[in-house]
N, C-alpha and C positions, 0 to 999 in steps of 0.2 A: 608360326601362326597360333593364336590362342585357341583354346578349346571352344567349340561352338556351344550354343545354348539350345537345349532340347525344346523348351517352351517356344522360343522364337522360331525354331525350325518347324514345329507343328503348326503354329499360326500361319507362317508363311506358306506352307504346303496347302493348308486348308483354303486360304484365300485364293491362291493361284489356281488350284484345281476347281474351285467354285466358279471363278471367272472363266476358265476354259470351258466348263460345262455350259455357262451362259452363252459362250461363243458358238457352241454347237446348237443350242436352242434357237439362237437368232436366225439360223438357216433352215429351220424345220419346214418352211414353205418352199416347195420345189421351184417356185418362180424365181427365187434368189440365185439359182444356177441355171436358168433356162436359156441364157444367152451370154455372150461376152460382156455386153453392156450392163446387163443385170448383175452378173457376178462381180464385175470389176468396179463399176461406179454406181451400183444400186439403182439403175434406171434413172439417175439424175433427179432424185426426189427428196434430197435432204435439205431441210430448212437451215436458217442461219445458226441456230443453237447446235444442231447435230454436226454441221460443218465445222463450227468453232471447236467443238470437242474432238472431232476426228482429226482436224489439222493440228490441234494442240497435242493430241496423243502421238501424232505422226512426227512432229518436229521436236517436241520436248521429251527426249528419250532418257534412258538410264545413263547413256554416255554424256548427255547434257549435265546431269547432276553429279555423277562421279567424275567426269572429265573436268568440269569447272572447279570443283573443290580440289582436285588433284593439281590443276594448273595454278590455282590460288595458293595452295600449299607450297609449291615449288617455284612458281614464277610471279607471285604477287598480283599486281593490278593488271597484268596482261590478260587475265581471265575476263576482265570487264569488256573485252572486245565483243563478247557475245551480246552485249546490250545494244550498241549502235548498229551492229550488223542485222539484228532482227528488226530494228526500227527502219533501217533502209529497205529491207525486204518487204515489210508490210506497207510502207508508204508507197513504194513504186508499184506494188501489186495492185493497189487501188485503181491505177490507171490502165493496166494492161490485162489483168486476169478477166475482167468482165468481157472484154472484146474476144479474148481467147475462148472463153466459155460459150459465148454465143455461136461462134463458128463450130465448136465441137458439138454443141447441141444440134445445130441444123444438119451437120454432116455425119452425125453419129460417130465421132472420133473419141477414142479412149486413151490415146497416148500423145505425147508431144511429137513423136516420130510420125504418127498419123497426120497431124497438122502439117508438118514440114512436107510430107509427100504430096498432100493436096494443094498446099499453098504454092509450091514450086514445081509441081508435076515431076517430082524427082524421087524415084525409089532409092537411088543411091544415097542421097542426102538423108532420107529416112533411115536407111541401113546404118549410116555413120552414127546418127543420133541414137539409134537403138543399141548399137554395140557399145558406145561410150556409156550410155545409161545403165546397161547391165553390168559391164565390167567395173564401173565406179561404185555400183551399189553393193557388190559382194563384200568388200571390206567394211562397208557401213553395217550390213547385216551381221558381220563378224563381231563388230563392236557391241551389238546387242547381246550376242553370245557371250562375249567377255564380261558384260555387265551382270548377267545372271550367274555366270560361273563364279565371279568374285563374290557375289552376294551369298551364294550357297556355300562357298568356301568358308566365309566368316561365320555363317549361321550353322553349318552342318559338319564342320571339321570334327572327326571322331565318331560321327553318327552315320554318315552316308558316303557312298562313292560319288564324289561330285561330278565327274565326267559322265558317268552313266545317267545320273539324274538330269544333267544338262541336255544330253542327247534325247532322253525321253520327253523332256519339256518341249524341246523344239519339234519333236515328232508330233506331239499333241497339237501344237500351234499349226503345224503344216496340215494336219488332219482337219482341224476346225476351219482353217482358211479354205482348203479344198472343198469342204462341205458347205460352208456358209458364205464364202466370198467376202465382199467388203462389209456386209452387215455384221459379221462376227466381230471384227475389230472396232466397228462403230459403236455397237452397244456395250462392249466391254470397255471401250474408251471412257464411257460415262463413269464407271467405277474407278478406273485408273486416275482420271483427272480429278475426281472428288478427293481421292486419297492423296494425290500430289499436293493439292491446295491445303488440305487439313493437316497432313503429316509434316510436310515441309515447313509450313508456317509454324507448327508446334515446335519443330526442331530449332528453327532460327530464333524463336522467342525464348526457348528454355535453355538451350546449350550455353549461351553467354551468361545466363543467370546461374546455372549449375557450377560453372568453372571460374567465373569472375565476379559474380554477385549482381551484375547488371550490364546492360549494353554500354552504358557510359564508362564503367570501369574497364570493360574490354577495349574500348576505343582508346582510353588513356594508356593502357598497357601497349597497344599496338603503336601508338605515336611515340611512346617513350623507348620501347625495346626493339621494335622492328619497323621503323618508318619506311624501310625499303619496300615493304609489302604494299604500301599505299601509293606508290608513285610508279609511273611507267619509266623504264630505263631511258636515259637521254642518249646513251651510246650503245653500241653492240649490235648483234644480228637481229634482235627483236626490240627495236626502240620505236619512236613515234612513226616513222615511215611504215614499218611493218604493221603496227597497230591500225593505222588508217587504211592501208591497202588490204589488209586481212578483213577488216570490217566491210569494206566496199565489195570485194570479191565474194565473200561469203553471203552478203546480202543479195547480190544479183543472182547468185547460184541457187538460192534456197528453193525457189519454185521451179527450178529446172530439174530437180531430182524427180525420178519416176514416181516415188511414193507421195511426194508433195503434189504433183500433178494429178495423181489419182484422187487425192482428197478434194482438190479443186473441182474436178469433173463430176463429183457426186452432188454438187449444189443444184437446187431446183430453179435458181434464178441468178442473174448477174448481180442483183441487189444483195443477195445473200453473201456474195464474195466481197462486195463493198463494205458491208457491215462487219465482216470478218477482218478486213484490213484495219478497221477502226478499233475493234475490240481485242484482237490477238495480242497487241502490246501489253495488255494487262498481265500476261504471263511473266513479263519482265519483273514484276513486283517480286515474284518468287525467285527468279534468277539472280537478281541483285543481292538479295538476302542470303541465298545459298552460297554465293561466292565468299561471303564473310565466314561461313563455316570452315572454309579452307584456312582462313587466318586463325580461327579458333584451334583447328587441328595442329597448325604450326607451333602453337605455344603449349599444347596439352600432350600431344603424342611424344613418345620417346624419340630422341634424336636418331636419325638414320632410318626412320620408318618409311615404308614403301608409299610414295605419294598416291599410287594407284588405289590403295585401300584407305586413304585418309578419312573419307566420310564414313565408311563402314566401320573402321576401327574406332572412330570417335563415338559412333552410336553404341558400339559394343561395350565400351568402357564407361558410358555415361548413363545407361538405362538398364532396367530389368528386362526379363524375357518378353513380356507383353508388348511393351513399346518397341523393343527390338524387332519383334515379329511383324508388327504393323509397318515399321519403317522398311524392313527388308522386303516385305511383300509389295510395297509401293514401288521400290526400285526394280524388283523382279518383273512386275507388270509393265513398268516403263521400258523393259527390255523386250518382253514377249509381244506386246500389242503392236509397237512400231515394226517389229520384225514381220508380223503378219501383213501389214500394209506394204512394206518394202517388197515382200515376196510377191504380192499381187502386182505391183508396179513392174518388177523385173520380168515376171511371167508373161504379162501382157505385152511388153516390148518384144520378147523373144517370139511368142506365138504369132502375134499379128504382123510385126514388122520384119521378122527374119523368116519364120516358117511359112506364113501365108504368102508373103510378097516374093520370096525367092526360092522356096523349096517346093511348095505345093499350092500354086495360085488358085487351083480349082477346088480347094478343100471346102467341104460343106460346112455350114454354120454350126451344126450340132457337133461335128467332129472337132472344129476349131475351138469351140467352147470347152470340150473335154481336154484337148491338148493344153489350152491355156491354164485350166485348173490343175492339171497333172504336173505342169512345169513348176508348181510350188514346191514339190518334193525335190526336184532337181536343184532348184535355186538354194533351198535351205540345206540340202545335202552338200552342195559345193561349198557353201559358207561354213558348215561344220568342219569339213575336211580341211579347208584353207586355214580356218582359225586354229585348228589343232597342229597343223604343220608349221605355221608362221605366226605364233602368238605375239611375238615382240614387234611385228611389223604393222599391226593393225592401225594404230593411231596415225602413224606417218602416212600410211596408204590412204586412210580416210581423208586426211588433210590434202593429200595429192588429189583425191577424188573431188574435193571442192574446187580445186584449180582446174580439173578436167571438165566438170559439169558447167562451169561458168562459160566455157567456150561455145556452148550452144545458145547462149543468151542472144547474140546478134541474129542467129537464124530464126529464133522464135519471136523475140520481142520486137526487134527492129522491123521485121516483116509485117507486123500488125499495123504499123504506121507509115511504112515506106513502100509505096506502090511499085516503084521501079527497081526494087532490090532484085538482083538476078541470082539464079541458082548457082551459076558458075562461080561468081565472086564469093557467094556465101559458102560454098563447098571449099574453095581454096582458102578462105579466111579461117574456117573451122580447122582444116588440116594443119595450116601453119600455126595456128594458136596452140593446138595440141602438141606439135613438134617442139615449139619454143618452150611450152610449159614443162614437158618431160625432160628437155635438154637442161633447162635451168635447175630442175630438181636433181637430175643425175650428176651434174657437175658441182652443185652446191654454190654456184655463182649467182646468187639472187641479190647481192649488194644491199641486204637489209630490207628488201621488198618482198611481199608475199608472191610466191612463184606464179600463181595464176594471173596476177596483174600483168606480168610481162607477156604472158600468152594472150591475154585479152587485148592488150594494146596492139600487138602484132596482128591479131585476128581482125580487129576493126580497121587498122591501117590497110591491110590487104583488101578487105571488103570495099572500103571507100575508094581506093586507088584503082582497083580492077573493075568495079561496077560499070563505069562509063564505057569501057571497052565492049562489054556484052549487052548493054542496055538496048541497043538498036535492034538486036535479034528478038527481044521480047516486047518491043514497044507496042505491037498490035495484038499480042497474045493476052488472053484472059481465061479465067476459069471460075467456077461457082464461088470459091473462097475469096478470090480477088474481087469479084462482083459484090460480095457481101461486105467486105471490109471497106471498099472505096466506092459506094454507090453514087455519091454526089459528084465525085471526080469523073466517073464514067459518063454521067448525063452531061456534064459541062463539056467534056472532050467531044462527045458526039455532036453537040450543038455547034461547036466551033469547027467541026470537020477534021479534028486532029486524030480521031481514033482513040483507042485505049492505049 
């Protein structure tokens, strides 16, 4: 590893500490931590712009930028799967997130597990979704840990003890998250997103010019010397079927993550979410161009360089300390701010859907709020421990996490539109989907298909086949969530004498 740059380290430290301070200031009003709803979803008062910035900060993390350039460096155009998957996610979200938001608003729900419990009158299904959500999120938080650790390693080698600084950084994030709740990452996300747009666009504009003279010259060199980077492999374990199924599964899973749902529930209206579905794809402008930086790194970095550090090493060898500092601070903030939102999502799931529903059902609201806030330290602490014990397993576990999270899609999204969907068939489908997913992953027998796709197919088949068996038991049952989702059907059924 090359010697770090002291100027870059000072700038990175100053910007990160300033943003953390803003995170604390954002929660100076005691109302921001007066209840679980206020602390975790900001009282559902965020307009379209704040939601756009928050969800953007939530979904476009350091792992996005470091991971995509790493994949492009080592796997070429496979990295482009991130583009169709986000388009699938935003397009589909236009149709179901407003319905989900309306139910959550009326019923004061703050997690997807809350919704499942009330939609199906099933604490067990809620528990399953909460467990899956928390367990799958820990490796994702770890990847944010890895992102800032890699950044500080490149910036501070020879000047600081990287592990100690990483631990202190995440402790500060845990403290401002505990103190400010969702308002902390929301207002700091404004700074992070501005830096992402300005710095990343500066990098993609200048790096090809620095090393090749122009974008055109870079493309000519890619076509002439490394055409394999520009095409998806036609054969092998990651070819067209993997690309298509990975895009589909990742797109459907995106808003099933606890942190993504947290961002959704902060919106003040369903219309704010529709506008977000329209405008969030603008982030893909940055993503598409950042992938090309992986191709630049492939030609510029010494042979045998670690793909994990491709973007960071490229920045280090291309710019002076000031630009390095601005770039490193952008990547560091893209680690810390999403980590805060993820910790809120995981803490909310544990406190509300595990502790309140199964351990202490009579817990008072004030105590539940304090437990939810305190769980931030547990979640981030577990992530730190896990990340240091199993540093090489993080990326594969996060990819497995995507395959795991998509299994709750039928329970959440199908049930928004399918009145007769039963809890029994939904639970069995979810369990079978998870078993199939983990079996395919453990055996390595995916046959060139993304693991989660096999699980999702099994999940939906079990749901569709078994649902008619149980539907008679629930034919006449209803609850406030079903009444809200299907009001016209209910009136029609009553008039015809069929019941609900």
